[in-house]
Backbone as numpy.savetxt, mean C-alpha at the origin, in Angstrom:
# Nx Ny Nz CAx CAy CAz Cx Cy Cz
-17.35 -4.15 -17.92 -16.99 -2.76 -18.18 -15.48 -2.60 -18.05
-14.85 -2.03 -19.05 -13.41 -1.82 -19.02 -13.11 -0.51 -18.30
-12.19 -0.60 -17.35 -11.80 0.60 -16.62 -10.54 1.19 -17.25
-10.25 2.43 -16.93 -9.01 3.06 -17.35 -8.35 3.68 -16.13
-7.11 4.10 -16.29 -6.41 4.69 -15.16 -7.13 5.92 -14.62
-7.90 6.60 -15.49 -8.61 7.80 -15.04 -9.84 7.45 -14.20
-10.22 6.15 -14.17 -11.35 5.74 -13.34 -10.98 5.74 -11.86
-9.70 5.68 -11.56 -9.25 5.46 -10.19 -9.32 6.76 -9.39
-10.08 6.79 -8.30 -10.11 7.99 -7.46 -8.73 8.26 -6.87
-8.49 9.50 -6.51 -7.24 9.89 -5.88 -7.53 10.40 -4.48
-6.65 10.05 -3.56 -6.78 10.45 -2.17 -5.77 11.58 -1.92
-6.25 12.68 -1.34 -5.34 13.78 -1.02 -4.68 13.50 0.33
-3.36 13.53 0.33 -2.60 13.26 1.55 -2.42 14.54 2.36
-1.94 14.40 3.59 -1.83 15.56 4.48 -0.73 16.53 4.06
0.10 16.14 3.07 1.13 17.05 2.58 0.70 17.74 1.28
-0.55 17.51 0.86 -1.07 18.15 -0.35 -0.95 17.33 -1.61
-0.13 16.27 -1.60 -0.01 15.41 -2.77 -1.19 14.45 -2.83
-1.42 13.90 -4.02 -2.50 12.94 -4.20 -1.95 11.58 -4.60
-2.65 10.53 -4.20 -2.24 9.16 -4.48 -3.42 8.40 -5.08
-3.20 7.63 -6.16 -4.29 6.80 -6.68 -4.75 5.79 -5.61
-6.05 5.69 -5.42 -6.56 4.86 -4.33 -6.41 3.37 -4.60
-6.31 2.98 -5.86 -6.10 1.58 -6.22 -4.77 1.46 -6.94
-3.93 0.56 -6.46 -2.63 0.35 -7.08 -2.33 -1.12 -7.24
-1.07 -1.41 -7.58 -0.63 -2.77 -7.83 0.59 -3.07 -6.97
0.51 -4.13 -6.16 1.61 -4.49 -5.28 2.45 -5.62 -5.86
3.75 -5.60 -5.56 4.65 -6.63 -6.11 5.32 -7.44 -5.00
4.71 -7.52 -3.82 5.19 -8.39 -2.76 5.17 -9.85 -3.24
6.30 -10.54 -3.06 6.45 -11.94 -3.45 6.38 -12.16 -4.97
6.54 -11.10 -5.75 6.68 -11.28 -7.20 8.14 -11.61 -7.48
8.39 -12.75 -8.13 9.76 -13.17 -8.40 10.49 -12.11 -9.21
11.70 -11.75 -8.80 12.44 -10.72 -9.54 12.53 -10.96 -11.05
12.80 -12.19 -11.53 12.89 -12.37 -12.99 11.57 -12.14 -13.71
10.46 -12.25 -12.99 9.14 -12.08 -13.60 8.58 -10.67 -13.44
9.26 -9.85 -12.66 8.68 -8.56 -12.26 8.42 -7.65 -13.45
9.39 -7.54 -14.35 9.21 -6.61 -15.47 7.97 -6.96 -16.28
7.80 -8.25 -16.58 6.64 -8.68 -17.36 5.34 -8.43 -16.61
5.32 -8.76 -15.33 4.10 -8.63 -14.54 3.71 -7.17 -14.36
4.68 -6.30 -14.08 4.36 -4.88 -13.94 3.96 -4.29 -15.28
4.58 -4.73 -16.36 4.17 -4.26 -17.69 2.71 -4.62 -17.96
2.31 -5.84 -17.58 0.91 -6.24 -17.73 0.00 -5.33 -16.90
0.40 -5.05 -15.67 -0.42 -4.21 -14.80 -0.58 -2.81 -15.39
0.49 -2.27 -15.93 0.42 -0.94 -16.53 -0.49 -0.95 -17.75
-0.44 -2.03 -18.53 -1.31 -2.12 -19.71 -2.78 -2.25 -19.30
-3.05 -2.93 -18.17 -4.42 -3.03 -17.66 -4.94 -1.65 -17.27
-4.05 -0.79 -16.78 -4.47 0.56 -16.39 -3.92 1.04 -15.07
-3.25 0.17 -14.31 -2.67 0.59 -13.03 -1.59 1.65 -13.27
-1.57 2.63 -12.40 -0.53 3.66 -12.46 0.20 3.82 -11.12
-0.22 3.08 -10.13 0.36 3.15 -8.78 0.99 1.79 -8.51
2.33 1.76 -8.35 3.08 0.53 -8.12 3.74 0.61 -6.75
3.55 -0.44 -5.94 4.10 -0.49 -4.59 5.14 -1.61 -4.50
6.41 -1.22 -4.25 7.48 -2.20 -4.09 8.23 -1.90 -2.79
9.35 -2.58 -2.60 10.17 -2.39 -1.40 11.55 -2.98 -1.65
12.52 -2.47 -0.93 13.88 -2.99 -1.08 13.92 -4.49 -0.81
13.24 -4.93 0.24 13.32 -6.33 0.64 12.66 -7.27 -0.37
11.81 -6.75 -1.25 11.19 -7.60 -2.27 12.19 -8.02 -3.35
13.31 -7.29 -3.44 14.37 -7.58 -4.41 13.88 -7.51 -5.85
12.88 -6.67 -6.11 12.39 -6.55 -7.48 12.27 -5.10 -7.94
12.96 -4.19 -7.25 12.91 -2.78 -7.67 13.44 -2.61 -9.09
14.49 -3.37 -9.46 15.04 -3.23 -10.81 14.00 -3.58 -11.87
13.28 -4.68 -11.64 12.26 -5.09 -12.60 11.13 -4.07 -12.71
10.74 -3.50 -11.57 9.74 -2.44 -11.59 10.24 -1.28 -12.44
11.49 -0.87 -12.20 12.06 0.26 -12.93 12.12 0.01 -14.42
12.49 -1.19 -14.81 12.58 -1.51 -16.25 11.20 -1.45 -16.89
10.19 -1.96 -16.19 8.82 -1.92 -16.75 8.33 -0.49 -16.88
8.61 0.34 -15.89 8.19 1.73 -15.96 8.87 2.44 -17.13
10.17 2.19 -17.28 10.92 2.85 -18.35 10.43 2.42 -19.73
10.11 1.13 -19.86 9.69 0.61 -21.16 8.25 0.97 -21.51
7.49 1.40 -20.54 6.05 1.62 -20.75 5.75 2.82 -21.63
6.65 3.80 -21.63 6.39 5.03 -22.36 5.39 5.95 -21.67
4.93 5.56 -20.48 3.98 6.39 -19.73 4.74 7.56 -19.11
4.27 8.78 -19.24 4.98 9.92 -18.64 5.14 9.74 -17.13
6.30 10.13 -16.63 6.60 9.92 -15.20 5.54 10.54 -14.31
5.02 11.69 -14.70 4.06 12.38 -13.83 2.73 11.63 -13.73
2.50 10.66 -14.61 1.27 9.86 -14.55 1.44 8.61 -13.69
2.66 8.36 -13.24 2.95 7.17 -12.45 3.09 7.54 -10.98
2.79 6.58 -10.10 2.96 6.76 -8.66 3.73 5.55 -8.16
4.92 5.80 -7.61 5.82 4.72 -7.22 6.16 4.83 -5.74
5.97 3.73 -5.03 6.31 3.62 -3.61 7.39 2.57 -3.42
8.38 2.87 -2.57 9.28 1.83 -2.09 9.53 2.07 -0.60
10.31 1.15 0.01 10.36 1.14 1.47 11.76 0.86 2.00
12.02 1.40 3.18 13.28 1.22 3.91 13.21 -0.07 4.73
14.15 -1.00 4.49 14.11 -2.26 5.21 14.70 -2.12 6.61
14.36 -3.08 7.47 14.70 -3.03 8.89 16.20 -2.91 9.15
17.00 -3.68 8.42 18.44 -3.67 8.65 19.10 -2.38 8.18
18.37 -1.55 7.44 18.91 -0.29 6.94 18.49 0.90 7.79
17.82 0.64 8.91 17.37 1.76 9.74 18.55 2.45 10.43
18.33 3.73 10.75 19.39 4.61 11.24 19.52 5.76 10.27
20.06 6.89 10.71 20.04 8.09 9.87 20.88 7.93 8.60
22.16 7.67 8.76 23.04 7.57 7.59 22.69 6.37 6.73
22.42 5.24 7.36 22.12 4.03 6.59 20.80 4.17 5.83
19.85 4.91 6.39 18.58 5.14 5.68 18.81 6.00 4.44
19.64 7.01 4.57 19.95 7.86 3.40 20.62 7.03 2.31
21.56 6.18 2.69 22.26 5.35 1.72 21.31 4.33 1.08
20.43 3.74 1.90 19.48 2.76 1.38 18.53 3.40 0.37
18.11 4.62 0.66 17.22 5.31 -0.27 17.93 5.55 -1.60
19.18 6.02 -1.54 19.94 6.25 -2.77 20.01 4.97 -3.61
20.24 3.85 -2.93 20.36 2.57 -3.64 19.02 2.16 -4.27
17.92 2.37 -3.55 16.61 2.05 -4.11 16.31 2.91 -5.33
16.63 4.19 -5.25 16.36 5.10 -6.37 17.16 4.67 -7.59
18.40 4.25 -7.36 19.24 3.79 -8.47 18.67 2.51 -9.08
18.25 1.57 -8.24 17.69 0.34 -8.78 16.42 0.60 -9.58
15.62 1.53 -9.13 14.39 1.87 -9.83 14.65 2.68 -11.11
15.82 3.30 -11.18 16.15 4.12 -12.34 15.35 5.41 -12.40
14.99 5.94 -11.22 14.15 7.13 -11.14 14.90 8.29 -10.50
14.43 9.50 -10.79 14.96 10.70 -10.14 14.30 10.94 -8.79
13.10 10.41 -8.63 12.38 10.57 -7.36 11.36 9.44 -7.24
10.93 9.17 -6.01 9.76 8.31 -5.79 8.64 9.18 -5.25
7.44 8.71 -5.43 6.29 9.48 -4.94 6.08 9.28 -3.45
6.48 8.09 -2.94 6.26 7.80 -1.52 7.36 6.86 -1.04
7.96 7.22 0.10 8.98 6.37 0.72 8.55 6.07 2.14
8.58 4.78 2.50 8.06 4.34 3.78 9.12 3.65 4.62
9.05 3.80 5.94 9.76 2.92 6.86 8.93 1.63 6.92
9.54 0.50 6.58 8.78 -0.72 6.36 8.18 -1.30 7.65
8.96 -1.32 8.73 8.49 -1.81 10.03 9.09 -0.94 11.13
8.41 -0.78 12.26 8.99 0.05 13.34 10.18 -0.60 14.04
10.21 -1.92 14.12 11.28 -2.67 14.81 11.60 -2.03 16.16
10.64 -2.00 17.09 10.88 -1.31 18.37 12.05 -1.88 19.16
12.42 -3.13 18.92 13.55 -3.71 19.66 14.87 -3.02 19.34
14.97 -2.44 18.13 16.20 -1.73 17.75 16.10 -0.23 18.01
14.88 0.27 18.14 14.63 1.67 18.49 15.36 2.66 17.58
15.24 2.43 16.28 15.87 3.35 15.32 14.85 4.06 14.43
13.57 3.85 14.69 12.60 4.38 13.73 12.45 5.89 13.78
12.69 6.50 14.95 12.64 7.97 15.00 13.83 8.56 14.24
15.00 7.98 14.46 16.20 8.40 13.75 16.01 8.23 12.23
15.42 7.11 11.84 15.17 6.86 10.42 14.17 7.87 9.86
13.16 8.19 10.66 12.14 9.15 10.22 12.76 10.52 9.94
13.72 10.91 10.74 14.40 12.19 10.50 15.17 12.16 9.18
15.71 10.98 8.83 16.37 10.84 7.53 15.35 10.96 6.40
14.16 10.36 6.59 13.12 10.49 5.56 12.68 11.93 5.39
12.63 12.69 6.48 12.32 14.12 6.35 13.33 14.81 5.45
14.59 14.47 5.65 15.67 15.06 4.84 15.51 14.68 3.37
15.15 13.42 3.12 14.93 12.96 1.75 13.77 13.72 1.11
12.71 13.91 1.86 11.56 14.66 1.32 11.95 16.10 1.01
12.70 16.71 1.91 13.12 18.10 1.68 13.98 18.22 0.43
14.70 17.15 0.08 15.55 17.17 -1.12 14.74 17.06 -2.40
13.45 16.67 -2.27 12.59 16.51 -3.43 12.66 15.14 -4.08
13.48 14.26 -3.51 13.63 12.93 -4.13 12.58 11.94 -3.66
11.82 12.31 -2.65 10.60 11.59 -2.27 9.53 12.66 -2.08
8.46 12.56 -2.83 7.41 13.59 -2.74 6.70 13.52 -1.39
6.45 12.30 -0.93 5.76 12.09 0.34 6.52 11.03 1.13
6.38 11.08 2.45 7.00 10.06 3.30 5.96 9.53 4.27
6.14 8.27 4.63 5.19 7.64 5.53 5.81 6.43 6.18
4.94 5.59 6.73 5.39 4.42 7.47 4.52 3.23 7.09
4.98 2.06 7.51 4.26 0.82 7.26 4.30 -0.01 8.53
3.18 -0.59 8.88 3.10 -1.49 10.04 3.31 -0.77 11.37
3.09 0.52 11.42 3.21 1.26 12.67 1.87 1.23 13.40
1.92 0.92 14.68 0.75 0.97 15.54 0.62 2.37 16.15
-0.50 2.62 16.80 -0.76 3.97 17.32 0.37 4.49 18.22
0.93 3.70 19.14 2.02 4.24 19.98 3.26 4.64 19.17
3.57 3.87 18.11 4.71 4.23 17.27 4.44 5.54 16.53
3.24 5.69 16.01 2.86 6.93 15.32 2.92 8.12 16.27
2.37 7.93 17.47 2.37 9.03 18.44 3.78 9.47 18.76
4.69 8.51 18.91 6.07 8.88 19.25 6.73 9.67 18.11
6.51 9.25 16.87 7.07 10.01 15.75 6.59 11.46 15.78
5.30 11.63 15.97 4.72 12.97 15.97 5.26 13.78 17.15
5.33 13.16 18.34 5.80 13.87 19.53 7.25 14.31 19.40
8.08 13.44 18.81 9.52 13.71 18.80 10.00 14.49 17.58
9.20 14.54 16.52 9.64 15.25 15.32 8.67 16.32 14.85
7.41 16.22 15.27 6.40 17.17 14.80 5.95 16.93 13.36
6.47 15.87 12.73 6.13 15.57 11.34 5.20 14.35 11.31
4.00 14.55 10.79 3.00 13.49 10.74 3.18 12.68 9.45
3.28 11.37 9.52 3.37 10.57 8.29 2.18 10.82 7.37
2.45 10.77 6.06 1.36 10.94 5.10 0.48 9.70 5.07
1.09 8.52 5.21 0.34 7.27 5.18 0.89 6.30 6.21
0.06 5.33 6.58 0.49 4.16 7.33 -0.04 2.95 6.58
0.87 2.14 6.06 0.48 0.95 5.30 0.47 -0.23 6.27
-0.71 -0.78 6.51 -0.86 -1.81 7.54 -1.61 -3.02 7.00
-1.40 -4.15 7.66 -2.22 -5.32 7.35 -3.68 -4.98 7.66
-4.53 -5.09 6.64 -5.93 -4.74 6.85 -6.80 -5.51 5.87
-7.71 -6.26 6.42 -8.69 -7.04 5.64 -9.86 -7.29 6.58
-10.98 -7.82 6.11 -12.17 -7.89 6.97 -11.97 -8.57 8.32
-11.10 -9.55 8.42 -10.90 -10.23 9.71 -9.94 -9.47 10.62
-9.24 -8.49 10.09 -8.24 -7.76 10.89 -8.22 -6.30 10.44
-9.06 -5.49 11.07 -9.27 -4.12 10.62 -8.53 -3.07 11.44
-7.85 -3.47 12.48 -7.01 -2.57 13.27 -7.73 -1.27 13.66
-8.83 -1.37 14.39 -9.62 -0.18 14.70 -8.85 0.88 15.48
-7.96 0.48 16.39 -7.21 1.49 17.15 -6.28 2.28 16.24
-5.58 1.58 15.37 -4.64 2.26 14.46 -5.39 3.12 13.46
-6.47 2.61 12.88 -7.20 3.40 11.89 -7.86 4.62 12.53
-8.31 4.50 13.78 -8.90 5.65 14.46 -7.83 6.71 14.72
-6.65 6.29 15.17 -5.57 7.24 15.40 -5.20 7.94 14.09
-5.12 7.16 13.01 -4.79 7.74 11.71 -5.83 8.77 11.29
-7.10 8.44 11.45 -8.16 9.39 11.08 -8.07 10.67 11.89
-7.78 10.54 13.17 -7.69 11.71 14.04 -6.51 12.61 13.68
-5.49 12.03 13.05 -4.27 12.77 12.75 -4.03 13.00 11.26
-5.03 12.72 10.45 -4.92 13.00 9.01 -3.96 12.09 8.27
-3.79 10.87 8.76 -2.89 9.90 8.13 -3.73 8.95 7.27
-3.40 8.85 6.00 -4.14 7.93 5.12 -3.73 6.49 5.41
-4.68 5.59 5.34 -4.42 4.17 5.57 -4.32 3.44 4.23
-3.23 2.66 4.09 -3.08 1.75 2.96 -3.23 0.33 3.50
-4.00 -0.49 2.80 -4.25 -1.87 3.22 -3.30 -2.82 2.51
-2.47 -3.53 3.27 -1.76 -4.64 2.63 -2.42 -5.95 3.03
-2.23 -6.96 2.17 -2.96 -8.22 2.39 -4.46 -8.00 2.35
-4.97 -7.20 1.41 -6.38 -6.79 1.47 -7.38 -7.93 1.35
-6.94 -9.05 0.77 -7.82 -10.22 0.63 -7.45 -11.32 1.62
-6.64 -10.96 2.62 -6.27 -11.93 3.65 -5.21 -12.92 3.23
-4.59 -12.67 2.07 -3.50 -13.52 1.56 -3.89 -14.99 1.43
-5.18 -15.26 1.30 -5.63 -16.64 1.15 -5.44 -17.49 2.40
-5.21 -16.84 3.54 -4.93 -17.59 4.77 -6.17 -17.87 5.60
-7.31 -17.43 5.15 -8.60 -17.82 5.73 -9.63 -17.70 4.62
-10.76 -18.37 4.72 -11.68 -18.46 3.58 -12.55 -17.23 3.39
-11.93 -16.07 3.33 -12.67 -14.81 3.21 -13.60 -14.82 2.00
-13.09 -15.29 0.86 -13.85 -15.19 -0.38 -14.96 -16.23 -0.48
-15.08 -17.08 0.54 -16.16 -18.07 0.58 -17.21 -17.73 1.63
-17.01 -16.63 2.36 -17.94 -16.28 3.43 -19.21 -15.66 2.86
-20.34 -16.00 3.45 -21.62 -15.55 2.94 -21.75 -14.05 2.85
-21.16 -13.34 3.79 -21.22 -11.88 3.77 -20.63 -11.32 2.48
-19.62 -12.01 1.97 -18.94 -11.58 0.75 -19.63 -12.16 -0.49
-19.92 -13.46 -0.46 -20.50 -14.10 -1.64 -21.91 -13.60 -1.94
-22.67 -13.26 -0.90 -24.02 -12.71 -1.13 -23.94 -11.38 -1.87
-23.00 -10.53 -1.45 -22.84 -9.23 -2.12 -22.34 -9.43 -3.54
-21.45 -10.40 -3.74 -20.94 -10.66 -5.08 -22.08 -11.09 -6.01
-22.94 -11.96 -5.53 -24.06 -12.42 -6.34 -25.03 -11.27 -6.66
-25.23 -10.41 -5.68 -26.17 -9.30 -5.85 -25.70 -8.31 -6.91
-24.38 -8.17 -7.05 -23.84 -7.16 -7.97 -23.24 -7.77 -9.24
-23.28 -9.10 -9.35 -22.68 -9.73 -10.52 -21.18 -9.55 -10.56
-20.57 -9.58 -9.41 -19.12 -9.39 -9.29 -18.50 -10.60 -8.59
-17.19 -10.69 -8.62 -16.51 -11.77 -7.91 -16.36 -11.40 -6.44
-16.18 -12.40 -5.56 -15.93 -12.08 -4.15 -14.73 -11.17 -3.95
-13.67 -11.36 -4.72 -12.49 -10.50 -4.58 -12.83 -9.05 -4.93
-13.60 -8.86 -5.98 -13.99 -7.50 -6.34 -14.81 -6.85 -5.23
-15.65 -7.62 -4.59 -16.45 -7.09 -3.48 -15.56 -6.64 -2.34
-14.56 -7.45 -1.97 -13.69 -7.07 -0.86 -12.85 -5.84 -1.22
-12.37 -5.78 -2.45 -11.62 -4.57 -2.86 -12.53 -3.35 -2.79
-13.77 -3.53 -3.21 -14.72 -2.41 -3.16 -14.98 -1.99 -1.71
-15.04 -2.94 -0.79 -15.21 -2.64 0.64 -14.07 -1.75 1.13
-12.83 -2.08 0.75 -11.69 -1.24 1.13 -11.85 0.18 0.58
-12.19 0.27 -0.70 -12.31 1.58 -1.33 -13.38 2.43 -0.65
-14.53 1.81 -0.36 -15.61 2.57 0.27 -15.30 2.93 1.72
-14.38 2.22 2.37 -13.91 2.60 3.69 -12.92 3.76 3.62
-12.49 4.11 2.41 -11.53 5.19 2.24 -10.09 4.75 2.26
-9.84 3.44 2.28 -8.48 2.93 2.32 -7.87 2.90 0.92
-6.56 3.03 0.86 -5.79 2.85 -0.37 -5.43 1.38 -0.43
-5.59 0.77 -1.58 -5.46 -0.69 -1.65 -4.70 -1.07 -2.91
-3.85 -2.10 -2.82 -3.09 -2.55 -3.99 -2.97 -4.07 -3.98
-4.01 -4.75 -4.44 -3.94 -6.21 -4.55 -2.88 -6.62 -5.56
-2.32 -7.81 -5.38 -1.32 -8.31 -6.32 -1.84 -9.56 -7.01
-1.37 -9.77 -8.21 -1.63 -11.01 -8.92 -0.59 -11.15 -10.02
-0.17 -12.36 -10.31 0.74 -12.61 -11.42 -0.01 -12.83 -12.73
-1.34 -12.94 -12.64 -2.15 -13.27 -13.82 -2.87 -12.03 -14.33
-2.69 -11.76 -15.62 -3.25 -10.54 -16.20 -4.77 -10.49 -16.05
-5.44 -11.62 -16.23 -6.90 -11.59 -16.15 -7.37 -11.25 -14.73
-6.62 -11.71 -13.72 -6.97 -11.36 -12.35 -6.64 -9.90 -12.06
-5.53 -9.39 -12.62 -5.23 -7.96 -12.48 -6.39 -7.12 -13.01
-6.89 -7.51 -14.18 -7.98 -6.76 -14.80 -9.25 -6.85 -13.95
-9.51 -8.03 -13.41 -10.69 -8.19 -12.55 -10.57 -7.30 -11.32
-9.39 -7.28 -10.70 -9.20 -6.47 -9.50 -9.33 -4.97 -9.79
-9.07 -4.59 -11.03 -9.14 -3.18 -11.43 -10.56 -2.75 -11.78
-11.43 -3.73 -12.05 -12.79 -3.46 -12.54 -13.76 -3.36 -11.36
-13.58 -2.33 -10.55 -14.35 -2.22 -9.31 -15.00 -0.84 -9.12
-15.11 -0.09 -10.22 -15.62 1.27 -10.10 -17.00 1.46 -10.73
-17.64 0.34 -11.13 -18.96 0.47 -11.76 -20.06 -0.12 -10.88
-19.78 -0.29 -9.58 -20.81 -0.73 -8.65 -20.48 -0.19 -7.27
-21.46 -0.22 -6.38 -21.26 0.28 -5.02 -21.99 -0.64 -4.05
-21.30 -0.99 -2.97 -21.93 -1.81 -1.94 -22.90 -0.95 -1.12
-23.99 -1.56 -0.73 -24.96 -0.85 0.11 -24.43 -0.72 1.53
-25.05 0.14 2.32 -24.65 0.28 3.72 -24.76 -1.06 4.45
-25.82 -1.80 4.16 -26.02 -3.09 4.83 -24.93 -4.08 4.44
-24.58 -4.11 3.15 -23.50 -5.00 2.70 -22.17 -4.62 3.35
-21.91 -3.33 3.40 -20.67 -2.85 4.05 -20.64 -3.29 5.51
-21.75 -3.14 6.20 -21.79 -3.48 7.63 -21.60 -4.97 7.86
-22.17 -5.79 6.98 -22.00 -7.24 7.14 -20.54 -7.64 6.98
-19.86 -7.06 6.00 -18.44 -7.40 5.79 -17.60 -6.84 6.92
-17.88 -5.63 7.36 -17.16 -5.05 8.49 -17.35 -5.91 9.74
-18.50 -6.56 9.84 -18.79 -7.41 10.99 -17.95 -8.67 11.05
-17.11 -8.92 10.04 -16.23 -10.09 10.05 -14.97 -9.88 10.90
-14.78 -8.68 11.43 -13.60 -8.39 12.26 -13.49 -9.39 13.41
-12.26 -9.93 13.57 -12.02 -10.80 14.71 -10.56 -10.73 15.17
-9.89 -9.62 14.84 -8.47 -9.46 15.16 -7.67 -10.63 14.62
-8.01 -11.04 13.41 -7.40 -12.22 12.81 -6.19 -11.90 11.96
-5.12 -11.49 12.62 -3.88 -11.14 11.92 -3.33 -12.36 11.18
-2.89 -12.17 9.92 -2.26 -13.27 9.19 -0.78 -13.02 8.96
-0.30 -11.82 9.27 1.12 -11.48 9.11 1.78 -11.25 10.46
3.04 -10.79 10.46 3.77 -10.57 11.70 3.14 -9.47 12.57
3.43 -9.52 13.86 2.96 -8.52 14.80 4.00 -7.39 14.86
3.62 -6.16 14.51 4.59 -5.06 14.51 5.21 -4.77 15.86
4.56 -5.21 16.94 5.09 -4.94 18.28 6.39 -5.70 18.55
6.59 -6.81 17.81 7.80 -7.60 18.09 8.51 -8.10 16.85
8.07 -7.70 15.64 8.72 -8.19 14.42 10.00 -7.42 14.15
11.01 -8.14 13.68 12.25 -7.50 13.27 13.32 -7.49 14.29
């Protein structure tokens, strides 16, 4: 079954804006290849693109968006503030530079990429993001890789609740404390590394392969569907158009409660990326 961009559910954020629940990520996409790869993703039907300053491919994303002919209001673009750019003035300057590289008048979502507690600049940076949002150049603001104590401090010191928290999340590492805090405070969760980045055999586990066989789907499609049914926003990446299309074709089946529970039961605090408590 061929999906279209209108197949993708939208999640309403706590600021009233909506975000497509399935998007396309460009982490580790080579800058020279970015324009072609994002163009393929847009042709498949993706309308939500997630990039970051540190990926060094914002220019390629921007060129693909401009060449697509898709109206700006139909696109959803996220980028992020890198660790070395944290601080009030430097965050404002970094945002201006990202917007210029993307060739856009505004982004839909701007995130603090990591809390970097050792430098203790994330509250100061968050106040800069508030200013950017008030200017209209970022429709929504949020964070990435923030744990519950980091989120609580932002809320306590500024009164402004992030719209999203983009965190490492896959069946082996579901971050129950962070997701519970987010649910209690109306913060949407975005899953990065949704398939575990190939760092453990997730797609070979019986809990996943049994569900794939039952629905005539691939193991990757089953895991993406698990994220969607949990209510998470997810943006798998691939450099191959056929895999992009496969990852997008996840709206014509539904996992049963039992299948969902079996996959959720794979939790083992199995982080495959850096620990936000000490990274940066």
